[in-house]
C-alpha positions as CSV (number, residue, x, y, z in Angstrom):
1,M,61.5,7.4,30.2
2,P,60.5,10.8,31.8
3,V,63.2,13.3,32.8
4,S,62.9,15.1,35.9
5,A,64.4,18.6,36.5
6,P,64.3,20.5,39.7
7,L,63.0,24.0,39.6
8,P,63.7,26.9,41.9
9,D,60.3,26.6,43.8
10,G,60.7,22.8,44.3
11,I,58.3,21.8,41.6
12,T,59.1,18.9,39.4
13,A,58.3,19.4,35.6
14,V,57.9,16.3,33.6
15,A,59.2,16.4,29.9
16,T,58.1,13.6,27.6
17,K,59.3,12.6,24.4
18,E,57.8,14.0,21.3
19,R,55.6,11.7,19.3
20,P,54.1,12.1,15.9
21,D,50.5,13.6,16.0
22,T,48.0,11.1,15.5
23,P,44.2,11.4,14.5
24,A,43.1,10.4,17.9
25,D,45.3,13.4,19.4
26,R,43.7,16.0,17.3
27,P,40.8,17.8,18.4
28,Q,37.5,16.6,17.0
29,P,34.8,18.8,15.9
30,S,32.0,19.2,18.4
31,V,28.5,18.7,16.6
32,A,27.0,19.1,20.1
33,L,27.8,22.8,20.1
34,A,25.4,23.6,17.2
35,N,22.6,22.4,19.4
36,G,23.8,23.9,22.6
37,G,25.4,20.5,23.5
38,D,22.3,18.5,23.1
39,L,22.7,15.3,20.9
40,S,19.0,14.1,21.3
41,W,18.3,15.7,17.7
42,L,20.7,13.1,16.4
43,A,18.7,10.0,17.9
44,C,15.4,11.5,16.7
45,D,16.9,11.9,13.1
46,A,18.2,8.2,13.3
47,T,14.8,7.2,14.5
48,R,13.1,8.8,11.6
49,A,15.4,7.4,9.0
50,S,14.7,3.7,10.3
51,L,10.9,4.2,10.1
52,P,9.4,2.6,7.0
53,T,7.7,5.2,4.6
54,S,4.2,5.4,4.3
55,P,2.9,3.6,1.2
56,Q,1.5,6.7,-0.6
57,D,1.9,5.0,-4.1
58,F,0.2,2.0,-5.4
59,P,3.5,-0.1,-5.6
60,G,4.3,0.7,-2.0
61,R,0.9,-0.8,-0.9
62,V,1.6,-3.8,-3.0
63,R,4.8,-4.2,-1.1
64,C,2.9,-4.1,2.1
65,L,0.4,-6.9,0.8
66,I,3.3,-9.1,-0.2
67,E,4.9,-8.9,3.3
68,R,1.6,-9.6,5.0
69,A,0.7,-12.5,2.5
70,G,4.1,-14.1,3.2
71,G,5.6,-13.5,-0.2
72,V,5.1,-12.9,-3.9
73,S,4.1,-16.5,-4.8
74,Q,1.5,-16.5,-2.0
75,L,-0.1,-13.0,-2.9
76,A,-0.1,-14.3,-6.6
77,S,-1.9,-17.4,-5.6
78,R,-4.6,-15.5,-3.6
79,C,-5.0,-12.8,-6.6
80,G,-5.3,-15.4,-9.3
81,V,-2.3,-14.0,-11.2
82,C,1.3,-15.1,-12.0
83,E,4.2,-14.1,-9.8
84,R,5.5,-11.9,-12.7
85,T,2.3,-10.0,-12.6
86,V,2.5,-9.1,-8.9
87,R,6.3,-8.2,-9.3
88,N,5.3,-5.7,-11.9
89,W,2.8,-4.4,-9.6
90,R,5.5,-4.1,-6.9
91,D,8.1,-2.4,-9.0
92,G,5.6,0.1,-10.7
93,R,6.3,-1.4,-14.1
94,S,2.5,-2.0,-14.7
95,D,-0.9,-0.6,-13.5
96,I,-3.7,-2.6,-12.2
97,P,-7.4,-1.9,-13.6
98,R,-9.2,-0.2,-10.9
99,E,-12.0,-2.5,-11.2
100,R,-9.8,-5.5,-10.5
101,C,-8.0,-3.7,-7.6
102,L,-11.3,-3.4,-5.8
103,V,-12.3,-7.2,-6.4
104,L,-8.8,-7.8,-5.0
105,A,-9.4,-5.7,-1.8
106,R,-12.5,-7.8,-1.3
107,A,-10.8,-11.2,-1.7
108,L,-7.8,-10.0,0.5
109,G,-10.0,-8.6,3.1
110,I,-8.6,-5.2,2.9
111,S,-9.9,-1.7,2.7
112,P,-10.7,-0.9,-1.0
113,L,-10.0,2.8,-0.4
114,W,-6.7,2.0,1.2
115,L,-5.7,-0.2,-1.7
116,L,-6.8,2.3,-4.4
117,C,-6.0,5.8,-2.8
118,G,-3.7,5.0,0.3
119,E,-6.3,6.6,2.6
120,G,-7.5,5.2,6.0
121,E,-6.6,2.0,7.6
122,M,-5.6,-1.2,5.7
123,T,-7.9,-3.5,7.3
124,G,-10.7,-1.1,8.5
125,S,-11.5,0.0,12.2
126,T,-13.0,-3.2,13.1
127,G,-9.9,-5.5,12.0
128,E,-12.3,-8.2,11.0
129,S,-11.1,-8.0,7.4
130,A,-7.3,-8.4,8.2
131,I,-5.3,-10.7,5.8
132,P,-4.8,-14.1,7.6
133,T,-1.4,-15.0,8.1
134,V,0.3,-17.6,6.0
135,D,0.0,-20.3,8.6
136,A,-3.8,-19.5,9.0
137,T,-4.3,-19.7,5.2
138,K,-5.0,-23.3,4.1
139,A,-6.6,-22.7,0.8
140,P,-5.9,-19.4,-0.9
141,R,-8.8,-17.7,-2.6
142,A,-8.4,-17.0,-6.2
143,V,-10.2,-14.3,-8.2
144,D,-13.1,-15.9,-10.4
145,A,-12.2,-14.3,-13.8
146,W,-15.6,-15.1,-15.0
147,R,-17.4,-13.5,-12.1
148,L,-15.3,-10.4,-12.4
149,A,-16.0,-10.0,-16.2
150,A,-19.7,-10.4,-15.3
151,A,-19.7,-7.8,-12.6
152,L,-17.9,-5.3,-15.0
153,Q,-20.6,-6.1,-17.5
154,V,-23.4,-5.5,-15.1
155,L,-21.9,-2.5,-13.9
156,Q,-21.3,-0.9,-17.4
157,S,-25.2,-1.6,-18.0
158,Y,-26.0,0.2,-15.0
159,I,-24.0,3.3,-16.1
160,V,-25.5,3.3,-19.5
161,L,-28.7,3.0,-17.9
162,A,-28.4,6.1,-15.7
163,G,-26.7,8.0,-18.4
164,G,-24.1,9.3,-15.8
165,S,-20.9,8.3,-14.5
166,L,-19.2,7.2,-11.1
167,D,-16.1,8.4,-9.5
168,L,-13.3,5.8,-8.8
169,T,-14.4,4.8,-5.2
170,Q,-17.9,4.5,-6.3
171,R,-17.0,2.4,-9.4
172,A,-14.8,0.3,-7.3
173,E,-17.3,-0.4,-4.5
174,A,-19.9,-1.2,-7.1
175,V,-17.7,-3.7,-8.6
176,A,-17.0,-5.5,-5.4
177,E,-20.6,-5.5,-4.5
178,L,-21.8,-6.9,-7.7
179,Y,-18.8,-9.4,-7.7
180,S,-20.2,-10.9,-4.3
181,M,-23.8,-10.7,-5.6
182,L,-22.9,-12.8,-8.6
183,A,-21.2,-15.7,-6.5
184,H,-24.1,-18.1,-7.5
185,A,-25.2,-16.7,-10.9
186,G,-24.7,-18.5,-14.2
187,P,-24.0,-16.8,-17.6
188,D,-27.8,-16.9,-18.9
189,S,-28.6,-15.0,-15.6
190,V,-26.2,-12.4,-16.4
191,R,-27.5,-12.0,-20.0
192,R,-31.1,-11.7,-18.9
193,L,-30.1,-9.1,-16.3
194,V,-28.1,-7.0,-19.0
195,A,-31.1,-7.3,-21.4
196,F,-33.4,-6.0,-18.6
197,H,-31.1,-3.1,-17.9
198,T,-31.2,-2.2,-21.7
199,T,-34.9,-2.4,-21.8
200,L,-35.3,-0.2,-18.7
201,G,-32.8,2.4,-19.9
202,G,-34.9,2.8,-23.1
203,H,-37.9,3.6,-21.0
204,L,-36.3,6.2,-19.0
205,R,-34.7,7.8,-21.7
206,S,-38.2,7.9,-23.2
207,N,-39.9,9.1,-20.2
208,R,-37.1,11.8,-19.9
209,F,-37.7,13.1,-23.4
210,R,-41.5,13.1,-22.9
211,L,-40.9,15.4,-19.6
212,I,-38.6,17.8,-21.7
213,T,-41.2,18.1,-24.6
């Protein structure tokens, strides 16, 4: 109980029993003093920490695709690969051939440049190539392995024909375009087309030699 003692001037002083010092009684360090009493910087830092990092690497972009497709199994079905392959891409344990990467971009309806390099928007500016949601996807599209191999074969024929090379983006776009063009082609058509390219390349090299001499 408090004990009152009269003072000469009539003021009453209240004495309380001493109690052990507790953490709540001790003065707490003021973080706000370092910023002039403003704590808004803490909220900004917390907001930045909660935001997802930009997928600058290929595994990060694969994780975005997994989330949009509805899971590893759904993405694997649409890509025509096993779930383990998708997990290896996601975890960075294996790389994906760049030509196949572009074919996947076409099959998934996303930007090839975003998938390869992480540049630009995932679905492009028009939004027409966005990945359908799981509910809207009735029959997942798998990559045709034969058509992909044929597209790569034809592209290599073009490169040998021209005697030059393509950068990563150009090569990827060419594979995606050839993959689409070969939708209704057969094995014999591809063989004839490659043979034509070989013959034409021989003519071009001969003409180039004739001009030099």
